N, C-alpha and C positions, 0 to 999 in steps of 0.2 A: 355202241360197242367200240372199243379201242383195239386195234390190231398192231402187230409189230411188222414193219417193213424191213427186209433184211439186206438191202443193197449196201448200207454203210458197214454192215458186218463183214462184207467182202472187200473193204477198202475203197469205197466209192470216192471219197475225197482225199484220203491218205491211207497208207498201209496200216493195217490193224492186226495185232498179234492174236493168235487163236484163243489164248486164255481169256483175254478181254472180251472177245466176241462171245465165247461160251458163257462167261459171267453175265453179260448183258441179257442173253436169252434166259438164263436162270433167274435173274432179277425180274424179268417180265413175267415169268411163271409165278414167282412168289407174290407179285402184285396183282395177280388175277387175270393177266392177259392169256387168252386161249385161242386167238386167231393169229396165224403166222403166214405171211406172204413172201414168196421167194421167186426165183427164176434162174434158169441156166445161165443167162447172160451176166448175172451178178458175179463178177470175179471169175468168169469162166468155170462156173460150177462150184466155186468156193463157198458161196452163201448156202447152197443146198447141202454141201458136205457138213458145214458147221451147224446148220439148223438140225439136220438129221442126227448128228452126234449129241447135240444138247437135249433133244427130245427122245432119244432112244429108250430111255427107261420110263418114259411117261406113258400112261395108258392111252392108246391110240384113240379111243372113243371120247376122250376128254378134251380134245382140241380140234380146231378146224385148220386145214392146211391147204394153201393155194399156191400153185406154180403156173408156169407159162410155157407156150410153144411158139415157134416162129423164128427162133435164133438157134441154129445148131452149133455145136462146139467142134472145132477142128481137133482131131485126135492127137496132134503133135504140138498143141499150143496150150498155154495157160494164161490166166489173167483176163482183163477186160477186153483185150483185143482178139480173143480167140473165138468169137462167135461171128457167124455170118447168117444173113437172112435166107430162110427157106420156108415158105408157107405152103408147101405142097402137102397133100393128104398123107403120103407115106412118111414124110419128114416129121409131121406132127406126132404120128404114132411112135416113131423112133425116139423123138425128143422126150416124150412122156415116159417111155420105158427107161431111158437113161436117167431121168430125174428121179424115178422111183428107186433106182439103184443107189444114186448119190444120197438120197434122203434116208435110205434104209427102211422104207415102208412098203406096204403092198397096195396102198391106195392113197390118192389125194381127194379132197372134197370138191375143190374148184380148180378148173383149168381154164386159162385165159390165152387168147391169141395176143401176142406181145408186139405192140407198136407196128401194125401193118399200114403205116401212113401212106406209102406209095405203092402198095401191093394189094389193094382192096380186092380186086377180082380173084386173084390167086388165093388170098386168105379166106375169102368167103366160100369159094368153091372147093378149096383144098383143106387147109388146116381146120377151119370151122366145121366143115362137113364131117371130118374125122372125129372131132370132139363131140359133135351132135350124135354120131353113131355110138360112141362110148357112153354118152349119157343115156341114150335109148336102151343100151344093153345093161345099164346099171353099174357100169365100171366107175363112173364119176357121178357125183350128185348134181353139179352145176357147171355150165360152160358159159364163156363170155369173151369179152375183149378188154384189154387194158391199154390205154394210151392217153395222150393229152390233146388230141384233136377231136373236137366235138362233131365236126361235120362228117367225119368218117364213122363215128359212133352212131350218128343219126341214120346213116345208110344201113349199118348193121341192124339197127332197131327195126327198120322198115323192111329189110330184105332177107333177114335171117330170123332165127328164133332164140336169141340169147336169154339166159336166166339173169345175168348180171353184167355190169360194166365196172371196171376200175377206171375212174376218171381222175387223171393226175393233173392237179394245179388249175383246173378250170371251174372249180366251185370252191372258192375260198372267200375269206372276208375282204380280200383285195380284188379278186377276179371272179366275176359271176357268170362267165360265158356259158356255162352248161345250163343255166337256169332258163334260158330264153326259148330254145327249141328242143334240146335233148331231154331235159327233165320232164316237161309235159308229155313227151312221147313215152318216156319210161313209166310215168304214172298210168298212162292209157294202156300200156301193154304189159304192165306188171313186171317190169325189169328193175331189179334192185341195183343200187349204186354203192360201190365202195369208194370213198373219197381218199385219194392220195395226194401227196405234194401240198399239204395244207399250209405249209410255211412258204410256199412258192419258191422253194429251193434256198430259203434262208432269210429273205428280206423281212418276213413277218416274225422272225425270231431273233432279231438283233443283228442279222447279217447284212451284206450289201449286194447279194446276188438275187436275180429274178430269172426264173427259167434257165438256170445254170450259166448265166452270163452276168456281167456287171449291170446292175439295175440302171436304166435310163433315168434322167432327171425327173420326168413326169411321174414315174413310178415312185421314186424317192419322195417326191412332194406328196403324193397320195398316202404313202405310208406314214409320213410325218403327221398328216391330218388324222389318220386312224390312231396314232399314238396319243395325240392330244385328246381325242375323244375318250380313249381308255383311261388316260391319266386322270381325267376329271371324275372318273368313277372308281379310282384306285384298283383297276384291273389291268394285269399285264396283257399287252396286245397278243402275246403268244397264247394265252389262255383263250382269248376270244377266237383266235385262229384255229385251235384244236376243236373247240366246241361248236363253232358256227355251222359246219356242214351238217351235223346231226340234227339241226333244227328243221331241215327239209324232209318231208315224209318219204322220199324215195331213197334217202341215204341211210343205210343200215349199219355202216361201219366207217371208221376213220383209221387210216394207217399212219403211224408215226415211225420214221426211220431213225434208229438210234445206234450209236457205235459203242457206248459204254454203259455200265450199270447206272451211273449217276444220270446220264441222259434219259434212260428209261424211267427212273424215279421222277425226274423233273417233268417229263411229258405226262405221266400218270397224274401227278399233282395238278398240272395245268388242266387236265381233262375234268377235274372235279372242283376247280376253283369257282367260288360263288360269283355269279355274274348277274347283276340286277336287270330286270326287264327294261329299265330306262335306258341302259346302254344298248341293248338289242334294238330298241326302237330308234335310237340315234344312228346305229350302224345300218339300219334298213334291211 
């Protein structure tokens, strides 16, 4: 399953006008995308506002909606700098309530603790415990954690009871870090994985950034090798990047972040591009 990540719709890389953002979500719907992931942090609530506006006339039962807690918004600020970390129990509940207001819905399907890298204990005992209570009460269907550090996700898998993880950038055709310890644990414990950051912030889609910084020479060299392998099979590297994570049994969805309708169309095309088994064998 392909889902739409909404950070670019809130101007992650550059400002984006509302009409283009809404058109991108509309194109996603037209092309069959029914999973949408967002967060208060994305543009200081802007992504949630725009996603909610675009989906307002859509039947709520026809799509899956995911948002996050752990970054509260300052009431007097806007934009990407308006959020601050708070992984407490009460903050998680307040954050979700505010997200529902911005989205204009009465429920979300999945709620994730957002990037608790250096706040593990507070996030486990505070925000995650609050989400687990909401799940037990039937308020949300699934709860989990979304981040790009697999070591922290391993701790959550062992010490909490998550339904799913959003793993950003750590299971891609370039970076297999999640496959070694985290994914076997997910298989053992029945934890589903949503794969994000499948282009490793651009390097696998023709860009020059890796993990939101200039790609180091060793990464550039590895990507050049991957491009050579794909070229021999007449397959765009970006197509392999979109499809690769779904080949693992614990991965149930891949998120693509798009800012325009054309980007949505291209990523959907890449997700169905025919890739021969011989290339997968070479990619390993």
